[in-house]
N, C-alpha and C positions, 0 to 999 in steps of 0.2 A: 514252548516246551512240551505241551500236551501232545503235539503231533508226532513226536518221536518216542514218547512213552507208551502211547496207545497200542502200537503193534506188539510190543512185548506183553502187555497186560492181556490183550485178546488171545495171543498164542498160548500163554501160560494158563489162562482160565479155561480155554477149550480143552487143553490136555488134561488138566486136573478134573474137569467135569466128566470127561469121557470115560466110560468103564472099559477095562481091558478086555480084548477079545480072547477067545479060548486059544491058549498056546502062544499068545502074543506077549512080547516083552518090550520094555522101553526103559530108557534112562535119560532123565532130564536134569541138566545142571544150569542153575540161574546164578549169575554173578553180577553184583552192582558195586561200583566204585565211585566215590565222590572225592574231590580234591579242591581245597581252597588255597589259592596262591596269590601272594602280593609281591610284586617285583617292580624294578625300575629299569628303564631303557635309556637310550641316547636320543638327542634331538640335534639335527644338523643346523648350524647357525653360521653367520658370517659377520665380518667387520671390515670397514674401509681400511685400505693399506695405511692411510694417514693417521688412523687411530691406534696403530700398533706401536710398541716400544720394546726395547730389549728386555728379556726376562732374566731371572736369576741364573739360568743355565746358558745364557747367551742367545737363545732363540727368541723369536717375536712373541709377544703376548698382547691381548686386547681384553680389557675389563677383567684382568686377572687370569684369563684362560690362555693356554698355549695354543697358537694358531699356526696354520700351514699356508704359506704364501707362495703362489706360482709367479714366476717372473713375467711381468707385463700385465698381470691381472689387476683389476681395480679393487678387488675384495679378497680377503683371506678367510679361510673356512676353519671351523672347529666344531667339536661336538660338546654340547653342554648336557648335563644330566636331565633326563626327561622326567615327566610326572610319574608318580606311583600308579601302577595299574593292578587291579584285582580281577582274577579270573576264577571261575568255579567249574572246571571241566568235569563232566560226569559221563560214565559209560556203563551200559547194561549189556550183558552177554547172555545169549541163550544157546545151549549146546544140547541137541536132542539126537538120540539114536533109537531106532525102532527095528525089531527083528521078530521072527516068528510069523511071517506073512504068508505062510502056506507053501513056500519054496525053501527047502533047506539050504542054508548058506547065504540067503538074501537078507540084506539089511539096508535101511535108509538112514542117512546121516545129514544133519543140517546144523550149521553154526552161524549165528548172526549177531550183530550188535547195533545198539542205538546210542548215539552220542549227542551231547549238547553242552551248553554253557549257560548257567542260570543268570549270569550277568548280561548275556545277550548283547555284548558289545564287540563281537568278532575279535576278541583279544587273543584267545588261545588257539594255536594252530591245530589242525587235524580233526576238528569236530564236524566237518562237513565232507560228504553228505551225511545227513542225520541218521540214516538207516543204511547198513552195509551188510551184504551177504559174504561171509568169509569162506564157508564151505557149504556145499549142497549137492550130494551125489547119492546114487544107488550103487551098492557093492554086492557082487556075488563072489563068494569065496568057497573053494573046495580044496582038496588035497593037492591037485596039480595045477590049479588055475585060480587067478583073482582078476576080476574085471570091475572097473569103476567108470561110471558115466555121470557127468555133471561138472560142477565147479570143484576142483580138487587141486592137489599140490604134489610135487615131486621134490625130494631132497637129493641132490647130486653134488659132485665136486664143483659144479658151476654155481651152486647156490640153491636157495629155496625158491622154486618157481611155481607160480600159480597160473591156472588157465581154465577155460571153459571147454571141456572136451571129454576125452576118455583115456584110460590107462589099462594096460593088460600085462600081467606077469604070468609066465608059464614055468612050472617046476617039474620037468619030466622025471627027474631022479630025486625028488624031495628037495631038501635044502642044499644039496651038493651043487646043483646047477640051476640058476635062475635067469630067465630071459625076459626082458621087459621092453615095452614100447608105449609111447604116449604121444598125444597130439591134440591140438585144438587152437582156440583163440586166446592169446596171452593176456595176462593182467600186468599192471605196472610193477616194476621191481620195488620190493619193500612194502607194498600195500596192495590189498586185494580189491583194486579198482581198475577199470579200463583206463588206459593211458590217454584216451581221447576225451574224457570228461573235463568240464571246466574247472573243477577243483584241483586238477593237476596240470595247470596251464602256466607255469612260470616262464616258458620260453616263447610264448606267442606263436609267431609264424613257424617256428621250428618244431612245434608239436605235431606228431603224426595225425593224419585225418582218419586213418583206419587202424584197427588193431592188428598187430603182427600175428601171423600164424606160427605156432610152435610145433616142432616135430623132433622127437628124440627117442633114444632107446639105450639099453644097457645090457651087460652080461656080467654075472657074478658066479665064480667058480670057487667052491670051498671043499678042500680035501683035508686030509689028516692034520698036517701042520702048515698048510698053505692056503692062502686066500688071494684071489685075483679079481679085480673089478675093472670093467671098461665102460665108457659111456660116450655118447655122441648127442649133440643138440644143435639145432639150427632154428633161426627165426627169420621170416621173410615179411617184407612190407607189400601188401596187396596193391597199394597205389602205384609204386614205382617198379614192382616186380623185382626188387633188389633184396639181397641178403643183408640183414642187419646184425646177425649174430650167428657164428658157426664155430663150434669148438669140439674137440675130442680130448678125452682124458683116460688115463690108466693109472691105477694104484694097486698096491698089494701088501701082503703081510706074511712073514715066515717065522714060525717058531723054531729057532735054531736048536735050543736045548731047554731044559727045565727052567722056566722063568726068563728066558732070553728071547726077545722078539725084535725083529727088524721090520720096519715098515717104511713106505714112501710112495710117492706118486708125482705125476706131472700132468699138465694140460697144455694143449696147443691151440692157438687162435688161428683157425684156418681162414677166417675172413680177412684178417690183417697180415697173415703170413709170419706170425711171431710166436715164439714160445711164451707161455703164460707163467703161472706160478708152479713151483715144484717144492717138494720137501722130502726129507729122509730123517729117520730117527732110529736109535738103538735103545731099547728099554730092558731093564733087568729088575725082576721082582723075585727075591729069594723065597724059598719055601717057608711058610709060616705067615706070610702076608703082612708083616710088620713094617716093611719098607719097600721103596721103589726108587729107581734111579733111571733117568732118561737123559740122553744127549742127542743133539740133532742140529740140522740146519734147514733153512728154507730160503727161497727167493720168491719175491712177490712182484707181480707186474699188474698195475691197475688197468682195467679195461672199461670201455664204454660202448653202448650200442652205436652202430654206425650212423643211425639217424640223428644222434645227439650231437650238438655243437661242441661238447666237451672233448670229443676225440681229437679235435683240431689242435688242442693245447699240448698234446704229446707229453703227458705226465710220465715221470720216470719211476722205476721200481727200486727195490732195495734187496739186499742180501743180509741174512742174519744167521748167527749161530747161538745156541742156547744149551743150558743144562738145568735140570730140575731134580729135586730129591724130596722124598717124603719118608718120614720114619715115626713110628709110634713107640714110645717108651712104655715100660711095664707099669709105670705110675699113672698111666692114662693121659700122658701128654703127647700130642701129635704135633710134629714139626714139619713145616713145608718151606721150601726155598726154590727160587728160580732166578737165573741171571741170563742176560742176553746182550750181545753186541751186534750192531747193525751198521750198514753203510749203503748210502744211496748211490745209484748209478750216475754217471756223468750226464748232465742235461744238455750239453752242447752250447749253452748260453754263455756269453762273455760278459764279465762284470769286472772291468779293469780297476774300478775305484773301491770295490768291496771285496774283502777276503771272507769267503763263506766256508762253513764246515759242512762235511757230507757224511760224517759218521757219528755214532752215539752209542749209549749203553743204558741199560735199565736193570733193576733188580727188585725183588720183593721177598720178604721173609714173613712167615705166618706161624703162629703157635696157638694151639687149642688145648685147653684143659677139659677133657671130655666129661668128667663127672666129679663134682664135689657136692655131696648130698643131692640137692635138686638144682644145682647150678652148672652152667657151661660158660666158660670164659674164652674169648678170642682176642688176640692181639696181632697187629701187623705193622710193618714199616716198609716203605717203598721209596725209591729214588730213580730219577731219570734225567739224563743229560743228552741232548741231541740238537740237531740243526734248528735254531729258532726258539727252543723251549727247554725248560728244565723244571723239575718239581721234586719236592721232598715232603713226605707225608707220613702220618702215624694214625692209627685208629685202634679202638678197643671196644669190645662188645661183651655184655654180660646178659645171659638168658636164664631166667628162673622158670623152671618147668616142673612143678610138683605133679603128683599122680592125680591131678584134677584137670578139668577142661580149660584152665586158665594158663596162659604163657605170657610172661612179661619180658621185654627186651629193652635194654638201654644201650645207647651207642654214642661215642664221642670220637671225633676225627679232626685232624688239622692238616692243611696242605699249604705249602708255600710255593708260589709259581713266579720266579723271575723270568720275564719274557724278553727275548731279543726283538729288536725293531719296535719296541713299545716304550711309551713314556713313563709307564708305571709298573710297579711290582704288586703282587696280590698275595694276601694271606687270608685264609678262610678257615674258620672254626665251624664245625657242624655238631649239633646236639640232637639226638633223637630218642623218643620213648614210644614204644609200641606195645599194645595189648591185644592178644588173640583169645577168643573164647569159642570152644567147640562143644556143641551140645551132643547128646546121645543120638539125636535124629539127623546127624550129618548137616547141621546148620552151623555155619562158622561166621562169627563177627570179628572184625578187627578195627582198631583205631590207632592212629599214629600222629604224633606232633613232631615236626622237625624244624629246627632253627638254624639259619645260616648267618654267621657274623663275618662279614668280609671287610677287609681294610685295604685300600688302595694307596700306596705310598707315592704321592705326586708332589710336585713343587708349584702347583697352580691351584686355581679355584675348583677344579674338578675333583679334589680330594674330599670326599664326603661319604656318608654311610650308604653302602649297597646291601644292607642287611635285608633278609626276607624270612617270612614264616610260612610254613606249609602245613596244612591239616589234611589228613587222609581218613576216610571212613569207607568201610566195605562190608559186604555180606555175601555169603555163598551158601546155596542150598542144593542138595542132590536128592532127586526124587526118582524112584524107579521100581520096577517089579522085582528086582533082585535076582532074576533068573540068570543073569550074566556073571554073577560073582559067587564064589564059594564062601561059605561061612568061615570066619577067622576064629582062631583059638582065642579065648578070653584073655590069655596072657599077652597076646599081641595087641589087643585093643587097649590094654593098660599102659603100653609104652608111650611116654609123653612125646609130643611133637616138638622137637627143638630145632626145626629147620630155621635157617636164617631168613629174616624178612627180605622179600624181593623188592 
């Protein structure tokens, strides 16, 4: 554990000990989060075919457990509850920005984290490698130009992409026209690690031996009531000289009238020769800002990098239509609602003995009482019914935020999940209590306890407690020269922080 804590301690100590240079500014954010989790998994087991007998529902059982028997096999398999496991995943994050280096517009930014598990049993996923660099780049920004070099990210219609390389944005007419380009060596999707490292090796021989090269660019045009954005991105495998990802996208927004906005977009998979995802929406927000209404539709097509084996399974997409509304009453009650219907495309697979559904629906209703003395109350209900799964749930949250640095939040929720193609139904109750404390020196502490009570309705011996308890502890401190922030009015500083815990 000491080997992943030391880099953070050394870095923080060096920064705090060093005196600021003339005209130099910096901002350092240190964040530490600790979690204790106890949970139970499954253990694969088997029993001889001769040891099975008909169960209460007609299927075979062995030792009280429902088993699966394959014709001609000597053994039947089943899953029995595994032992309880305890994990204590911990993460520390350092976020540092330095400016005032003698060149106007130049700044250095670095963000990294150290991870570990005090149990040291390799139970919790994602804690290796122990030290990870999330971002690390030099940026030069002026009125018409921004340049970044190092480990950075771009957020486009294709997703959030990380790479080691550079990014350039040109603004010849201010914010009205923006031209951008970027390129480098790509990181894995969803995590800031090279795809070639051993910690990301679930596919064995299918994993690339070299990192893909990333090349992309975009154009954004913003006029009076009109905005248009276009983008292109491709990735190539240096080993095979083949393209693993190539997509183009276009989206835009038009303000038709006061409070009426039409938006939409689509992307095209040039590597596969298929249209990807698309969406369109009409929104109306009347003058006064007390309400908002949106209706729209979208189509979604999943995609995978062409180097991945998952593209061979040809997953199908779906189409959906939705409507959402928000309205704030004069009494301080905010109401939100959203409903959606969706339908999956035809897969082309034949299932003569099974009748399958391909459409579904979902809805959610939320209400918030914005202020009762020092309290804020939230309540929500949601339901979904679709292919293979359904759920019905409720939740309520109460937050007490006086004009002091303490915020207390209590939450209770219930979800019922009847699952198709499963032998059991699940009911889960969740109880949570969280406390936040913010000092005048920008030091924040928080602690949370969350309990999960889960009931599995089964007709065999696997019906037992799947309850678990989670404990969270965290601290965040911001240290800096303060030259990058304007002083806030004292009345703003007295506003209590009532943000919902993440």
